[in-house]
N, C-alpha and C positions, 0 to 999 in steps of 0.2 A: 800577225807581224807583217809590215809592209817592207817590200824589197825594192831597192832602187839601184839600177845599174848605171854606173858612171864611167866615162872614159878616164884615162890617166890624167889628161889635162883638166877635166872637171874635178877630179879628186884633188889635184894640186890646188886649183883655184878655191875650192871649198875649204881645204885645209888652211889656206891663207886667210880666208874670211873668219874661220873659227879662231885662229891665232890672234887676229886683230881684236875680235870681240872679247876674247879671254883677257887680253891686256886691259881693255877698257873696263871690263867687269871687275877685275882685281882692284883697279883704282876706285871704282864705285863702291866696292865692299869696304875698303878702308875709310872712305869718306862718309859712309852712312852712319847716322847716329841711332836710328831705330833698330833695335835688336831683331824684331820680327822680320822686318824688311831685309836686313843683312843676312839672316838665315835663309830666306828665299833666294837671295842672290847667290849664296854659297851652294845651295842645292842646284841652281841653274848652272853654276860653274862646273860642278861635278858631272852633270848631264852632258855638257858640251865636251868636257875632257874625255868622257867615256866614248862619245861618238867619234871624236878625233882619233882616239887610240884604235877603235875598231876599224875606222877607215884606213888608217895607216897599216894595220896588221893585214887587212884584206888586199892591199895593193903593194905589199912589200916586195 
């Protein structure tokens, strides 16, 4: 497992990037017709959500 130490400002900035990406990803999931591709996007969304939650829990 890789560990990355971030400052509070870096955690905040990365969280904002994740939130923006998640918003875009949700729109792409809705607009995608191919089921296989949509499932891959959903998997990616869950991965990003998990990372965001762990970041927030570690810097709460």
